[in-house]
C-alpha positions as CSV (number, residue, x, y, z in Angstrom):
1,M,-21.7,-19.0,-16.0
2,I,-23.2,-18.3,-12.7
3,W,-22.7,-20.3,-9.5
4,V,-25.0,-19.7,-6.8
5,Q,-24.3,-20.3,-3.1
6,G,-25.4,-23.0,-0.8
7,C,-26.2,-26.8,-1.2
8,S,-26.7,-29.1,1.1
9,L,-27.1,-32.6,-0.8
10,G,-23.7,-33.5,-0.2
11,C,-22.8,-35.5,-3.2
12,P,-19.6,-37.4,-2.7
13,G,-16.9,-36.4,-5.2
14,C,-18.6,-33.0,-6.1
15,F,-16.0,-30.8,-7.7
16,N,-17.2,-27.7,-6.3
17,P,-17.4,-27.9,-2.6
18,E,-16.8,-24.2,-2.0
19,T,-20.0,-23.4,-3.1
20,H,-21.7,-25.5,-0.4
21,P,-22.0,-23.3,2.9
22,F,-25.1,-21.0,2.3
23,D,-22.8,-17.9,4.3
24,A,-20.2,-17.7,2.0
25,G,-19.6,-16.1,-1.4
26,E,-20.5,-12.7,-2.6
27,R,-24.1,-11.2,-2.4
28,I,-25.4,-9.5,-5.4
29,T,-28.8,-8.4,-5.9
30,I,-30.7,-9.9,-8.8
31,S,-30.9,-6.7,-10.4
32,N,-27.5,-5.9,-10.4
33,L,-26.9,-9.3,-11.9
34,V,-29.3,-8.8,-14.7
35,E,-27.8,-5.3,-15.5
36,W,-24.2,-7.3,-15.5
37,L,-25.6,-9.9,-17.9
38,C,-26.9,-7.3,-20.2
39,N,-24.0,-5.4,-20.1
40,L,-22.2,-8.2,-21.8
41,P,-20.8,-8.4,-25.6
42,P,-23.9,-9.0,-27.5
43,A,-22.2,-12.0,-29.2
44,L,-23.0,-14.1,-26.0
45,E,-25.7,-16.8,-26.2
46,G,-27.1,-17.9,-23.1
47,V,-26.6,-18.1,-19.5
48,T,-25.6,-21.3,-17.5
49,I,-26.4,-21.5,-13.5
50,S,-24.9,-23.8,-11.5
51,G,-23.8,-24.1,-7.8
52,G,-24.3,-24.8,-5.2
53,E,-27.8,-25.5,-5.7
54,P,-29.8,-23.0,-7.5
55,F,-33.2,-24.9,-6.5
56,Q,-32.5,-24.0,-2.7
57,Q,-32.8,-20.6,-3.7
58,P,-36.1,-21.2,-5.9
59,Q,-37.7,-18.0,-5.5
60,G,-34.8,-16.1,-5.7
61,L,-33.8,-18.2,-8.9
62,A,-37.3,-17.6,-10.5
63,A,-37.2,-13.8,-10.1
64,F,-33.7,-13.9,-11.7
65,L,-34.9,-16.1,-14.6
66,R,-37.6,-13.9,-15.2
67,Q,-35.8,-10.7,-15.6
68,V,-33.3,-12.4,-17.7
69,R,-36.1,-13.7,-20.1
70,S,-37.9,-10.2,-20.0
71,R,-35.0,-8.2,-20.6
72,T,-32.8,-10.5,-22.7
73,N,-32.8,-13.2,-25.4
74,L,-30.2,-15.2,-23.6
75,S,-31.2,-19.0,-23.5
76,I,-31.2,-20.4,-20.0
77,L,-29.6,-23.6,-18.9
78,V,-29.5,-24.6,-15.2
79,L,-27.6,-27.6,-13.6
80,S,-29.3,-29.2,-10.7
81,G,-28.4,-32.0,-8.2
82,Y,-32.2,-32.5,-7.8
83,E,-34.3,-34.5,-10.3
84,L,-37.0,-33.0,-12.4
85,S,-39.6,-34.8,-10.4
86,E,-37.8,-33.6,-7.0
87,I,-37.9,-29.9,-8.5
88,R,-41.6,-30.1,-9.1
89,K,-42.2,-30.4,-5.4
90,I,-40.1,-27.6,-4.3
91,K,-42.4,-24.9,-3.4
92,G,-41.8,-21.6,-5.5
93,A,-39.8,-24.0,-8.2
94,A,-42.3,-23.9,-10.8
95,P,-41.9,-20.2,-12.2
96,A,-38.2,-20.7,-12.5
97,L,-38.8,-24.1,-14.7
98,D,-41.1,-22.1,-17.1
99,D,-37.9,-19.7,-17.9
100,I,-35.4,-22.7,-18.2
101,D,-34.5,-23.7,-21.8
102,V,-32.4,-26.6,-20.7
103,L,-32.2,-28.5,-17.4
104,I,-29.3,-30.9,-16.5
105,A,-30.8,-32.7,-13.5
106,G,-29.6,-35.3,-10.7
107,R,-27.4,-35.5,-8.0
108,Y,-23.4,-36.3,-9.1
109,Q,-22.6,-39.8,-8.5
110,A,-18.7,-40.5,-8.5
111,G,-19.2,-44.2,-9.6
112,K,-21.2,-43.0,-12.5
113,R,-18.5,-40.4,-13.4
114,R,-18.6,-39.0,-17.0
115,A,-17.3,-35.6,-16.9
116,S,-18.2,-35.1,-20.6
117,G,-19.0,-31.4,-22.0
118,L,-22.2,-30.3,-19.4
119,I,-22.5,-34.1,-18.0
120,G,-20.7,-34.7,-14.6
121,S,-22.3,-38.2,-14.4
122,S,-24.1,-40.7,-16.4
123,N,-27.1,-40.9,-14.4
124,K,-28.1,-37.1,-15.2
125,A,-31.2,-36.6,-17.1
126,I,-31.1,-33.6,-20.0
127,H,-34.5,-32.1,-19.9
128,F,-35.7,-29.5,-22.9
129,L,-38.1,-27.4,-21.6
130,S,-38.6,-25.3,-24.2
131,C,-38.2,-25.9,-28.2
132,R,-35.1,-23.2,-28.5
133,Y,-32.4,-26.2,-28.4
134,T,-32.4,-29.8,-29.7
135,P,-30.5,-32.9,-28.5
136,D,-28.3,-32.1,-31.5
137,D,-27.4,-28.6,-30.1
138,L,-25.6,-30.2,-27.2
139,Q,-23.3,-32.0,-29.4
140,S,-21.4,-29.0,-30.2
141,I,-20.7,-28.2,-26.6
142,P,-17.3,-28.6,-26.0
143,E,-15.3,-31.3,-23.8
144,A,-13.8,-29.1,-21.5
145,E,-14.1,-25.3,-20.5
146,V,-11.0,-23.5,-19.1
147,W,-11.6,-20.6,-16.6
148,I,-8.6,-18.4,-15.7
149,E,-9.3,-16.3,-12.8
150,P,-8.0,-12.6,-11.9
151,D,-5.7,-14.1,-9.5
152,G,-3.8,-16.3,-12.2
153,Q,-5.9,-19.3,-10.9
154,V,-7.4,-21.9,-13.6
155,L,-9.9,-24.2,-13.3
156,L,-10.7,-26.9,-15.9
157,S,-14.4,-28.5,-16.1
158,G,-15.6,-31.1,-18.3
159,I,-12.4,-33.3,-17.5
160,S,-11.1,-34.0,-14.5
161,P,-11.2,-30.8,-12.2
162,L,-7.5,-29.6,-11.5
163,R,-6.5,-26.5,-10.0
164,W,-3.3,-24.7,-10.4
165,Q,-1.0,-21.6,-9.8
166,S,0.7,-19.8,-12.5
């Protein structure tokens, strides 16, 4: 999963507020990020991009996705707080949409919390923008993901987000 930095949507209850400041995070060039992806194990099926808000960097997102599409066979899934109709109005976003296989779109709404698989709240819409996947394919996504970071921090996603130190 690639997390982009910067989001001004301010969805109450967002589990990832550390990605909201635009002046935080680690800067990396698109070419270095694509090179890193190209050197991952070949069993990797795809790349998921979340944030922050990917479409608040539409030109960078589009350039990155174009390189991923041209240099790899990886699928591309993007999670956005914008609805598809909003994304289509963002200057520079259309080229990114051309390279996305699955877009999960819509602001997180705590009152409609679902936190199942890749869906944080029930108002989110799943858009299949290519023929690579079908709704049945998304049924195999696990209910939760677990990340263990180098500093020992554990993040659970897909269920109530919890953090603890080992």
